[in-house]
N, CA and C of each residue as an Amber inpcrd file, in Angstrom:
protein
   645
 -97.1020000  64.5820000  93.2750000 -97.8210000  63.4820000  92.8740000
 -97.7560000  62.2860000  93.8650000 -98.7540000  61.5690000  93.5850000
 -98.8860000  60.3010000  94.4530000 -97.7900000  59.3030000  94.0670000
 -97.0050000  58.9760000  95.0720000 -95.9510000  58.1130000  94.8410000
 -96.5210000  56.5830000  94.8650000 -95.7960000  55.7050000  94.4420000
 -96.1800000  54.2700000  94.2940000 -96.4050000  53.6970000  95.7760000
 -95.6060000  54.2650000  96.7480000 -95.8640000  53.8880000  98.0330000
 -97.1530000  54.1050000  98.6270000 -97.6270000  55.2990000  98.1810000
 -99.0330000  55.6390000  98.6500000-100.0260000  54.5610000  98.1280000
 -99.7930000  54.3480000  96.7470000-100.8620000  53.4860000  96.1720000
-100.8860000  52.1000000  96.7820000 -99.5940000  51.5630000  96.8510000
 -99.4390000  50.2920000  97.4960000 -99.8700000  50.1820000  98.8810000
 -99.7690000  51.1700000  99.5260000-100.2110000  51.2330000 101.1210000
-101.6450000  51.3020000 101.1680000-102.3760000  51.9170000 100.2840000
-103.8720000  52.2060000 100.4920000-104.5770000  51.3390000  99.7520000
-104.4210000  50.6820000  98.6000000-105.1330000  49.8160000  97.9360000
-105.4810000  48.6260000  98.7270000-104.6180000  47.7510000  99.3060000
-104.9370000  46.5850000  99.9370000-105.5280000  46.8630000 101.3730000
-105.6960000  48.2250000 101.8990000-105.9690000  48.3800000 103.2900000
-107.3920000  48.4940000 103.4990000-108.0980000  47.3380000 103.4030000
-109.5560000  47.2790000 103.6020000-109.7810000  46.2950000 104.6290000
-110.6970000  46.4540000 105.5140000-111.2400000  45.4520000 106.4350000
-112.6890000  45.8840000 106.7130000-113.4100000  44.8450000 107.4280000
-114.6750000  45.2270000 107.8150000-114.4650000  46.1070000 109.1600000
-115.2010000  47.3070000 109.0810000-115.1250000  48.3280000 110.3160000
-115.7920000  48.0390000 111.4200000-115.5140000  48.6050000 112.5320000
-116.2400000  48.5510000 113.7420000-117.7560000  48.8530000 113.7390000
-118.5810000  48.2970000 114.3110000-120.0660000  48.7390000 114.4300000
-120.1480000  49.8130000 115.5350000-120.5680000  51.1650000 115.0000000
-120.8390000  52.1210000 115.8580000-122.1350000  52.8330000 115.3690000
-122.6390000  53.6330000 116.1490000-123.9060000  54.4690000 115.9300000
-123.8070000  55.1770000 114.7090000-124.6350000  55.1700000 113.8670000
-124.7950000  56.0030000 112.7360000-124.9540000  57.5060000 113.0140000
-125.5540000  57.8740000 114.3320000-125.6280000  59.1000000 114.7380000
-124.3730000  59.7110000 115.2320000-123.2730000  58.9580000 115.3360000
-121.9830000  59.5190000 115.9470000-121.0240000  59.6770000 114.8360000
-120.8350000  59.1000000 113.8720000-119.8360000  59.3140000 113.0200000
-120.0650000  58.8630000 111.4880000-119.6070000  59.4920000 110.4570000
-120.1470000  59.1400000 109.1450000-119.4110000  57.8540000 108.8960000
-119.9590000  57.2780000 107.6150000-119.4270000  56.1400000 107.1060000
-118.2800000  56.5900000 106.1410000-117.0850000  56.6730000 106.9750000
-115.9580000  57.2610000 106.3340000-115.1490000  56.1560000 105.8400000
-114.2660000  56.5260000 104.7080000-113.2980000  55.5540000 104.4640000
-111.9590000  56.3440000 104.4120000-111.0680000  55.8050000 104.8650000
-109.6840000  56.4420000 104.9690000-108.8780000  55.7070000 104.1210000
-109.1610000  54.5880000 103.6770000-108.1210000  54.0020000 102.8220000
-108.7680000  53.2890000 101.4330000-107.9920000  53.0910000 100.6110000
-108.6540000  52.6770000  99.3350000-108.9520000  51.2740000  99.1040000
-110.0070000  50.8940000  98.4990000-110.4560000  49.5540000  98.3920000
-109.5610000  48.7160000  97.4250000-109.6220000  47.5140000  97.7940000
-108.9790000  46.4310000  96.8570000-109.6900000  45.9720000  95.7040000
-111.2040000  45.9360000  95.9780000-112.0030000  45.7190000  95.0900000
-113.1820000  46.5350000  95.4180000-113.9590000  46.8950000  94.2540000
-115.1560000  47.6630000  94.4550000-116.3030000  47.1060000  95.3230000
-116.2420000  45.6740000  95.4130000-117.2190000  45.0700000  96.4880000
-116.6690000  45.2000000  97.8650000-115.5080000  45.4680000  98.2550000
-115.1310000  45.4840000  99.5440000-115.3930000  46.8010000 100.1440000
-115.9580000  46.7020000 101.4910000-116.2830000  47.8420000 102.2380000
-114.9540000  48.6180000 102.6270000-115.0420000  49.9670000 102.7360000
-113.7920000  50.8380000 103.1410000-113.4280000  50.5090000 104.5550000
-112.0970000  50.6460000 104.7530000-111.5490000  50.4180000 106.0260000
-112.1200000  51.3780000 107.1240000-112.4140000  52.6110000 106.8470000
-112.8070000  53.5980000 107.8590000-114.2960000  53.7510000 107.7320000
-115.0300000  52.8570000 107.3280000-116.4500000  53.1470000 107.4420000
-116.9950000  52.4880000 108.8950000-116.9800000  53.3090000 109.9010000
-117.4740000  52.8060000 111.0690000-118.8100000  52.2210000 111.2150000
-119.6650000  52.6310000 110.1790000-121.0450000  52.0810000 110.4140000
-121.1690000  50.8050000 109.4630000-120.1310000  50.4060000 108.7180000
-120.2840000  49.0060000 107.8790000-119.8510000  47.9280000 108.5010000
-120.0080000  47.6830000 109.9110000-119.3120000  46.6970000 110.6870000
-120.2070000  45.4010000 110.5790000-119.2430000  44.3580000 110.4050000
-119.7710000  43.0640000 110.8240000-118.8490000  42.4110000 111.8250000
-117.6020000  42.5410000 111.7240000-116.5100000  42.1500000 112.6550000
-115.9920000  43.3110000 113.3510000-115.9520000  43.4130000 114.6570000
-115.3110000  44.5370000 115.4080000-113.8280000  44.6060000 115.0290000
-113.2020000  45.6890000 114.9890000-111.8780000  46.0770000 114.8940000
-111.3370000  46.0170000 116.1290000-110.0380000  46.0790000 116.2030000
-109.3880000  46.4130000 117.6200000-109.6840000  47.6520000 118.2510000
-109.9640000  47.5340000 119.4970000-110.2260000  48.7690000 120.2330000
-109.3030000  49.7540000 120.1870000-109.6360000  50.9400000 119.8840000
-108.5310000  52.1020000 119.8070000-107.9530000  52.4000000 121.1570000
-106.6680000  52.6400000 121.1780000-106.1190000  53.0540000 122.2650000
-106.3690000  54.3280000 122.6430000-106.3470000  54.9180000 123.8770000
-106.7920000  56.3930000 124.1690000-105.9820000  57.3040000 123.2440000
-106.6820000  58.1920000 122.7150000-105.9870000  59.1700000 121.7460000
-106.1920000  60.5280000 122.4200000-105.1020000  61.2210000 122.5260000
-105.2110000  62.5360000 123.0490000-106.0620000  63.4910000 122.0360000
-106.8330000  64.2120000 122.5900000-107.7400000  65.1160000 121.7980000
-107.2180000  66.6650000 122.0500000-107.0720000  67.2310000 120.9640000
-106.8890000  68.7030000 121.1710000-107.8180000  69.5730000 120.2320000
-108.2760000  70.5990000 120.6900000-109.2150000  71.4470000 120.0590000
-108.5670000  72.7620000 119.4790000-108.6850000  72.7470000 118.1240000
-107.8240000  73.9380000 117.4820000-108.7930000  74.6040000 116.6590000
-108.4700000  75.9410000 116.5720000-108.8780000  76.9050000 115.7070000
-108.3390000  76.7750000 114.3610000-109.1740000  76.2200000 113.4220000
-108.4920000  76.0260000 112.0410000-108.8390000  77.1040000 110.9530000
-107.8280000  77.5280000 110.4060000-107.9650000  78.5760000 109.2680000
-108.6350000  77.8890000 108.0310000-109.4760000  78.5750000 107.3550000
-109.9980000  78.0730000 106.0600000-108.8790000  77.6270000 105.0520000
-109.2030000  76.4830000 104.4680000-108.4860000  76.2120000 103.2740000
-109.1450000  75.2530000 102.1030000-108.5610000  75.1870000 101.0750000
-109.4630000  74.6200000  99.9990000-108.9530000  73.2580000  99.4280000
-109.7370000  72.4290000  99.2630000-109.3650000  71.0980000  98.7000000
-110.1370000  70.9160000  97.3590000-109.5220000  70.2460000  96.3640000
-109.9070000  69.9640000  95.1210000-109.9530000  68.4040000  94.9510000
-111.0240000  67.7930000  94.4490000-110.9070000  66.3080000  94.4380000
-112.1390000  65.6960000  93.8270000-112.3610000  64.5750000  94.0140000
-113.5260000  63.6650000  93.2770000-114.4560000  63.4330000  94.5020000
-115.7140000  63.4770000  94.2400000-116.8250000  63.3850000  95.2640000
-117.9200000  62.4110000  94.9430000-118.5960000  61.9740000  95.9290000
-119.8910000  61.2450000  95.9090000-120.8940000  61.8540000  97.0420000
-122.0890000  61.3700000  96.7770000-123.1630000  61.6920000  97.9530000
-123.5460000  60.2970000  98.3380000-123.5200000  60.1880000  99.6630000
-123.8420000  58.7210000 100.0030000-124.3000000  58.9380000 101.3790000
-124.6010000  57.7820000 102.0900000-124.8570000  57.4990000 103.4150000
-124.4650000  56.3020000 104.1190000-124.4840000  56.1890000 105.4010000
-123.9440000  54.9870000 106.2000000-124.7450000  53.7500000 105.6850000
-126.1100000  53.8660000 105.4790000-126.6830000  52.6170000 105.0530000
-126.3200000  52.0910000 103.7650000-126.0770000  52.9660000 102.8490000
-125.6520000  52.5260000 101.3310000-124.2360000  51.8540000 101.5750000
-123.3930000  52.5310000 102.3450000-121.9550000  52.1620000 102.4030000
-121.8700000  50.7480000 103.2450000-122.7960000  50.4280000 104.3620000
-122.9580000  49.2580000 104.8930000-123.4740000  48.2310000 104.1150000
-124.1820000  48.5790000 102.9460000-124.8420000  47.2550000 102.3650000
-123.8570000  46.6260000 101.3490000-122.6820000  47.2300000 101.1990000
-121.7240000  46.6100000 100.3170000-121.9610000  47.1970000  98.9060000
-122.9650000  48.0410000  98.7320000-123.1600000  48.6120000  97.5030000
-122.8180000  50.2620000  97.4560000-121.9900000  50.6410000  98.4250000
-121.6200000  51.9820000  98.4230000-120.8590000  52.6160000  97.3930000
-120.5540000  53.9070000  97.5140000-119.9350000  54.5310000  96.3130000
-118.5110000  54.8790000  96.8070000-118.1790000  54.8490000  98.0020000
-116.7570000  55.1880000  98.4740000-115.6940000  54.2490000  97.9320000
-115.9930000  52.9800000  97.8200000-114.9680000  52.0540000  97.4420000
-114.3780000  52.2750000  96.0060000-115.4490000  52.5940000  95.2530000
-115.2170000  52.9780000  93.8500000-114.4560000  54.1430000  93.6160000
-114.8530000  55.1980000  94.5480000-114.2350000  56.5350000  94.3130000
-112.6370000  56.3720000  94.5760000-112.3730000  55.5930000  95.7220000
-110.9370000  55.3560000  96.0770000-110.3320000  54.4900000  94.9020000
-110.8340000  53.5610000  94.6060000-110.4360000  52.6200000  93.4030000
-109.9610000  53.4590000  92.2350000-110.9470000  54.2190000  91.7690000
-110.6510000  55.1610000  90.4250000-109.5930000  56.0480000  90.7150000
-109.5000000  56.7830000  91.9300000-108.6170000  57.7260000  92.2320000
-107.0970000  57.0820000  92.1690000-106.9730000  56.0930000  92.8930000
-105.7790000  55.4030000  93.0820000-105.2200000  54.8150000  91.8990000
-106.0580000  54.2430000  91.0120000-105.4650000  53.4070000  89.8850000
-105.4970000  54.2100000  88.6710000-106.1590000  55.3430000  88.5990000
-106.2270000  56.2080000  87.1930000-105.2840000  57.4400000  87.4380000
-104.7880000  57.7120000  88.7030000-103.9670000  58.9140000  88.8300000
-104.5470000  60.2110000  88.7580000-106.0850000  60.1880000  89.1330000
-106.9580000  61.3710000  88.8890000-106.3740000  62.6110000  89.7620000
-105.9200000  62.2630000  90.9660000-105.4720000  63.3650000  91.9250000
-104.2060000  63.8790000  91.4220000-103.3780000  63.3560000  90.7080000
-102.1880000  63.8040000  90.0790000-102.4880000  64.8830000  88.9880000
-103.5870000  64.9600000  88.6240000-103.9430000  66.0510000  87.6250000
-104.3300000  67.3370000  88.2040000-104.3960000  67.3890000  89.5770000
-104.8480000  68.7510000  90.2460000-103.7330000  69.7380000  90.3300000
-103.7060000  70.8750000  89.6510000-102.8060000  71.8950000  89.8660000
-102.8880000  72.6770000  91.0910000-101.8580000  73.2190000  91.4200000
-101.6980000  74.1940000  92.3870000-101.7350000  73.4710000  93.9230000
-101.4330000  72.2110000  93.9390000-101.5700000  71.4900000  95.0590000
-100.4060000  71.8760000  96.0640000-100.7420000  71.6690000  97.3320000
 -99.9050000  72.1750000  98.5480000 -99.6350000  70.7670000  99.2370000
 -98.2200000  70.4230000  99.1780000 -97.8190000  69.2080000  99.8740000
 -98.1790000  67.9350000  99.0810000 -97.7060000  66.7510000  99.6430000
 -97.9940000  65.5770000  98.9900000 -98.9530000  64.6670000  99.6320000
 -99.5580000  65.1810000 100.7110000-100.5760000  64.4240000 101.3670000
-101.9020000  64.3060000 100.7100000-102.8360000  63.7720000 101.3250000
-104.2430000  63.6940000 100.8920000-105.1660000  64.1940000 101.9770000
-106.4170000  64.5750000 101.4930000-107.3440000  64.9750000 102.4660000
-108.6200000  64.3880000 102.0670000-109.5060000  63.9350000 102.8940000
-110.7940000  63.5560000 102.7550000-111.6740000  64.5350000 103.5510000
-112.7660000  65.1830000 102.8670000-113.7810000  65.9460000 103.4950000
-115.2320000  65.4410000 103.6030000-115.7190000  65.5620000 104.7420000
-117.1860000  65.0970000 104.8560000-117.8420000  66.3870000 105.0340000
-118.9740000  66.7680000 104.3220000-119.6040000  68.0500000 104.1000000
-121.1840000  67.8200000 103.7960000-122.0190000  68.8520000 103.9210000
-123.3200000  68.8570000 103.4160000-123.9850000  67.7640000 104.1660000
-123.9120000  67.6100000 105.4700000-124.8020000  66.4710000 106.1670000
-126.0810000  67.0260000 106.0340000-127.0050000  66.1020000 105.7200000
-128.5100000  66.1190000 105.5670000-129.1430000  66.4160000 107.0000000
-128.5900000  65.6240000 107.9610000-129.0040000  65.6530000 109.2740000
-127.8230000  65.5710000 110.2770000-127.4620000  64.3220000 110.5830000
-126.3420000  63.9070000 111.3910000-125.5180000  62.8560000 110.7310000
-124.8590000  62.0220000 111.5480000-124.2360000  60.8640000 110.8250000
-125.2100000  59.6050000 110.3430000-126.4450000  60.0460000 110.4830000
-127.3880000  58.8800000 109.9110000-128.0170000  59.1810000 108.7190000
-127.7700000  60.5570000 108.2260000-128.3100000  60.8460000 107.0430000
-127.3180000  60.9010000 105.8800000-127.7360000  61.5440000 104.7670000
-126.8370000  61.6430000 103.5940000-125.6470000  62.6310000 103.8810000
-124.4890000  62.4200000 103.2570000-123.4210000  63.3930000 103.3240000
-122.6420000  63.3950000 102.1530000-121.8460000  64.4230000 101.9040000
-120.8570000  64.3920000 100.6340000-119.6690000  64.0730000 101.1890000
-119.1030000  63.1470000 100.4690000-117.6470000  62.5640000 100.7240000
-116.7870000  63.0940000  99.4790000-115.6910000  63.6370000  99.8870000
-114.5920000  64.2570000  98.9500000-113.3300000  63.7540000  99.2830000
-112.7460000  63.1370000  98.1670000-111.1860000  62.7380000  98.3270000
-110.3620000  63.4280000  97.3070000-109.4540000  64.2720000  98.0190000
-108.6130000  65.1900000  97.1600000-107.3770000  65.5530000  97.8440000
-106.9000000  66.7120000  97.4150000-105.6180000  67.2960000  97.9330000
-105.8710000  68.8720000  98.1990000-105.1900000  69.2830000  99.1090000
-105.1800000  70.8110000  99.3070000-104.4890000  71.5050000  98.3230000
-105.0820000  72.8360000  98.0500000-104.6400000  73.5670000  96.8540000
-104.3730000  75.1150000  97.3700000-103.3750000  75.6090000  96.7260000
-103.2940000  77.2500000  96.9610000-104.2680000  78.0370000  96.1660000
-104.7040000  77.3640000  95.2330000-105.7540000  78.2080000  94.2610000
-106.6820000  77.1420000  93.5830000-107.8940000  77.4470000  93.5040000
-108.8680000  76.5500000  92.8240000-109.2810000  77.1240000  91.4910000
-108.4470000  77.8970000  90.8740000-109.1410000  78.5150000  89.6380000
-109.0310000  77.6470000  88.3080000-108.2770000  76.5000000  88.5980000
-108.3550000  75.5440000  87.4570000-108.6730000  74.3150000  87.9550000
-109.9330000  73.8660000  87.9170000-110.3640000  72.6800000  88.3730000
-110.4780000  71.6960000  87.2110000-109.8280000  70.5270000  87.3580000
-110.0320000  69.6000000  86.3870000-111.4490000  68.9750000  86.0660000
-111.7840000  68.7370000  84.9760000-113.1720000  68.0640000  84.5800000
-113.5970000  66.8740000  85.5170000-114.7580000  66.8650000  85.8950000
-115.1870000  65.8850000  86.9630000-114.8200000  65.8970000  88.3540000
-114.1160000  67.1020000  88.6650000-113.6770000  67.2620000  90.1860000
-114.2970000  68.5620000  90.5250000-114.4290000  68.7100000  91.9910000
-115.0950000  69.6700000  92.6770000-114.1420000  70.5310000  93.7360000
-114.5940000  71.6190000  94.1590000-113.7760000  72.3990000  95.0480000
-114.5920000  72.2540000  96.3420000-113.8840000  71.9770000  97.4620000
-114.4120000  72.0140000  98.7460000-113.6510000  73.0410000  99.7750000
-114.3930000  73.8690000 100.4460000-113.7010000  74.8330000 101.2280000
-113.9480000  74.3660000 102.7460000-112.8140000  74.2660000 103.3540000
-112.7590000  73.8320000 104.8170000-113.0470000  75.3600000 105.5980000
-114.2820000  75.3630000 106.1680000-114.4400000  76.6650000 106.8460000
-113.6700000  76.8280000 108.0560000-113.3440000  78.1660000 108.3440000
-112.8650000  78.4320000 109.7020000-113.6420000  78.0690000 110.8850000
-113.0530000  77.6530000 111.8880000-113.7640000  77.2140000 112.9630000
-112.9540000  76.3230000 113.9250000-113.7960000  75.6750000 114.8200000
-113.1870000  74.9660000 115.8720000-113.2500000  73.4970000 115.5820000
-112.1530000  72.8190000 115.5340000-112.0820000  71.2800000 115.3380000
-111.3970000  70.5170000 116.3870000-112.0270000  69.4340000 116.8380000
-111.3030000  68.4220000 117.5930000-110.4210000  67.5210000 116.7370000
-109.2680000  67.5880000 117.1820000-108.1180000  66.7740000 116.4070000
-107.7870000  65.6020000 117.1030000-108.0080000  64.4880000 116.3910000
-107.6430000  63.1220000 116.8800000-106.6620000  62.3290000 116.1650000
-105.5560000  61.8620000 116.6510000-104.5080000  61.2640000 115.6770000
-104.6900000  59.8020000 116.0710000-104.5970000  59.0110000 115.0760000
-104.5440000  57.5800000 114.9140000-103.3580000  56.9940000 115.6770000
-103.3110000  55.8860000 116.0360000-102.0860000  55.0430000 116.4410000
-101.3560000  54.8710000 115.1950000-100.0520000  54.5320000 115.2030000
 -99.2410000  54.3270000 114.0450000 -99.0910000  52.8110000 113.8820000
 -99.5640000  52.3410000 112.6280000 -99.4910000  50.8600000 112.3690000
-100.2590000  50.8860000 111.0310000-100.4640000  49.4350000 110.7570000
-101.1960000  49.0180000 109.4110000-102.5660000  49.8240000 109.3300000
-102.8300000  50.3870000 108.2450000-104.0540000  51.3030000 108.0930000
-105.2520000  50.4310000 108.3420000-105.3380000  49.2350000 108.0050000
-106.6030000  48.3970000 108.1860000-106.8140000  48.1700000 109.6590000
-105.9170000  48.5030000 110.5020000-106.1040000  48.3110000 112.0500000
-106.3140000  49.7430000 112.6030000-105.5210000  50.8040000 112.4280000
-105.4520000  51.8830000 113.0280000-106.6040000  52.8910000 112.6320000
-106.9610000  52.8220000 111.5260000-108.1070000  53.8820000 110.9680000
-109.4910000  53.4290000 111.4200000-109.8980000  52.3130000 111.3150000
-111.2450000  51.8240000 111.9870000-111.1790000  52.0210000 113.5310000
-110.0000000  51.6420000 114.0250000-110.0460000  51.9430000 115.6090000
-110.0200000  53.4320000 116.0350000-109.5150000  54.2190000 115.2240000
-109.6480000  55.7150000 115.5680000-111.1960000  56.0500000 115.6570000
-111.8370000  55.7750000 114.3620000-113.1480000  56.2290000 114.3150000
-114.0450000  55.4730000 115.3640000-113.8340000  54.3850000 115.7610000
-114.5290000  53.8750000 116.6660000-114.3690000  54.4580000 118.1510000
-113.1940000  54.8880000 118.1760000-112.6710000  55.6710000 119.5360000
-113.4840000  56.9000000 119.5650000-113.4220000  57.7630000 118.2210000
-114.2170000  58.9890000 118.3560000-115.7090000  58.6990000 118.3990000
-116.2860000  57.6840000 118.0820000-117.7540000  57.4940000 118.1230000
-118.1250000  57.1670000 119.5430000-117.2760000  56.8150000 120.3030000
-117.4570000  56.4840000 121.7500000-117.2610000  57.6400000 122.7700000
-116.6660000  58.6950000 122.1730000-116.3850000  59.8910000 122.8950000
-117.6360000  60.6430000 123.2290000-117.6570000  61.2330000 124.4890000
-118.6730000  62.0620000 125.0350000-118.4660000  63.6380000 124.2940000
-119.3840000  64.5440000 124.2890000-118.9710000  65.8020000 123.8780000
-117.9370000  66.3930000 124.8210000-117.9950000  66.0950000 126.0330000
-116.8830000  66.6970000 126.9990000-115.7030000  66.1460000 126.6930000
-115.4850000  64.8590000 126.3440000-114.1530000  64.1980000 125.8800000
-113.7510000  64.8630000 124.4910000-114.7750000  65.2010000 123.7960000
-114.3120000  65.5560000 122.3050000-114.0310000  67.2250000 122.4230000
-114.2750000  67.8720000 123.4060000-114.1510000  69.3100000 123.4130000
-115.3120000  70.0640000 122.8480000-116.3730000  69.5270000 122.7540000
-117.6290000  70.1180000 122.2600000-118.5090000  69.1340000 121.5660000
-119.7470000  69.6500000 121.0040000-120.7220000  68.8720000 120.5620000
-120.4610000  68.9070000 118.9940000-120.4270000  67.8370000 118.2490000
-120.3850000  67.7790000 116.9510000-121.2950000  68.6030000 116.2300000
-120.7350000  69.2530000 115.2760000-121.5720000  70.2170000 114.5130000
-122.1730000  69.6680000 113.1820000-121.6090000  68.6980000 112.6660000
-122.0870000  68.0670000 111.4990000-122.1040000  69.0280000 110.4770000
-121.1970000  69.7900000 110.1470000-121.1240000  70.7810000 109.1490000
-120.0050000  70.2780000 108.2570000-118.8540000  70.3480000 108.6240000
-117.6390000  69.8480000 107.8340000-116.4820000  69.0140000 108.7970000
-116.1840000  67.8840000 108.3390000-115.1890000  67.1520000 109.2580000
-114.0680000  66.9030000 107.9190000-112.9370000  66.6780000 108.4110000
-111.8200000  66.2110000 107.3830000-110.7150000  65.3490000 108.1420000
-110.1650000  64.6320000 107.1690000-108.9930000  63.7120000 107.6200000
-107.6220000  64.2530000 106.7750000-106.6240000  64.1880000 107.3920000
-105.2940000  64.5100000 106.7600000-104.5230000  63.1770000 106.7100000
-104.0770000  62.8870000 105.5860000-103.1250000  61.6920000 105.4130000
-101.7750000  62.2630000 104.9500000-100.7430000  62.1440000 105.6940000
 -99.3400000  62.7130000 105.2990000 -98.8550000  61.6550000 104.3210000
 -97.8240000  62.0040000 103.6130000 -97.1920000  61.0460000 102.7140000
 -96.5350000  59.9550000 103.5700000 -96.6770000  58.8130000 103.0430000
 -96.2100000  57.6660000 103.7620000 -95.0620000  56.8130000 102.8910000
 -94.2610000  56.2150000 103.3580000 -93.3660000  55.4310000 102.6610000
 -93.3410000  53.9820000 103.2250000 -93.8700000  53.6060000 104.6360000
 -94.0310000  52.4010000 104.9670000 -95.3900000  52.0390000 105.3400000
 -96.0700000  51.0250000 104.6010000 -97.5730000  50.9060000 104.8770000
 -97.7990000  50.4000000 106.3650000 -96.7880000  49.8830000 106.9150000
 -97.0290000  49.3470000 108.3220000 -96.9680000  50.4740000 109.2750000
 -96.5540000  51.4170000 109.0830000 -96.3440000  52.5560000 110.0720000
 -97.3110000  53.8080000 109.7170000 -98.3870000  53.7140000 109.0380000
 -99.2720000  54.7850000 108.6630000 -99.9560000  55.2500000 109.9830000
-100.1300000  56.6750000 109.9150000-100.7520000  57.4990000 110.8250000
-101.4850000  58.6670000 110.2840000-102.7230000  58.8850000 110.6180000
-103.5560000  59.9030000 110.1780000-104.2850000  60.6960000 111.2540000
-104.6610000  61.8730000 110.9290000-105.5700000  62.6820000 111.9030000
-106.8890000  62.9430000 111.3830000-107.8260000  62.9060000 112.3190000
-109.2780000  63.2080000 111.8980000-109.6430000  64.5910000 112.6610000
-110.2850000  65.5090000 111.8700000-110.6240000  66.7620000 112.4040000
-112.1020000  66.8470000 112.4420000-112.6260000  66.8890000 113.6380000
-114.0980000  66.8770000 113.7470000-114.5380000  68.4660000 114.2270000
-115.4430000  68.7730000 113.3040000-116.1510000  70.0350000 113.6500000
-116.9190000  70.0910000 114.9290000-116.6260000  70.9540000 115.8250000
-117.3310000  70.9350000 117.1440000-117.8750000  72.3930000 117.3910000
-118.8070000  72.4980000 118.0780000-119.3840000  73.7330000 118.5670000
-119.4980000  73.9650000 120.1330000
């Protein structure tokens, strides 16, 4: 189950994210919104005020085995999220306050996963955003939820700094957006990307990893 620490850590963790190219990274949110009108912390394309610059993050390219995530989902794009009328903040709000993710059976671990999939083009087009948990089996999916399969493949893994989520998450995505294919270990495939959030107990020392599909 999601602990109270998870909810307390994520709900207030919203800032205006750094301005980066929509062609580089999706309008991702890694943190839950305090209100539905507030833009998500990790939406790199919803910027008005730059976030602190990310410190150099070591990149390692891994061959990822396939796994399954069950969660709640929306179809959105960077322009919508940047407008203040995006769908991602409400998705997080509902998940955190209603305990939706606690209803998912066969979950593996206590962390959370965000999946970006079904890109219409690249970071500038529509994409599907799913907030959920890893499961050992998706034979029983709660009503209103979906299954997403992380495909086997090559992913560039970049870890955030450790600190308050409203600082380290936007900084990580800004850092990724500025990386060349050579630095990232390949050209972004825009097929599937995902983020891993381990269980946290101290909101001031949060750390997460972004897994970027490359080819």
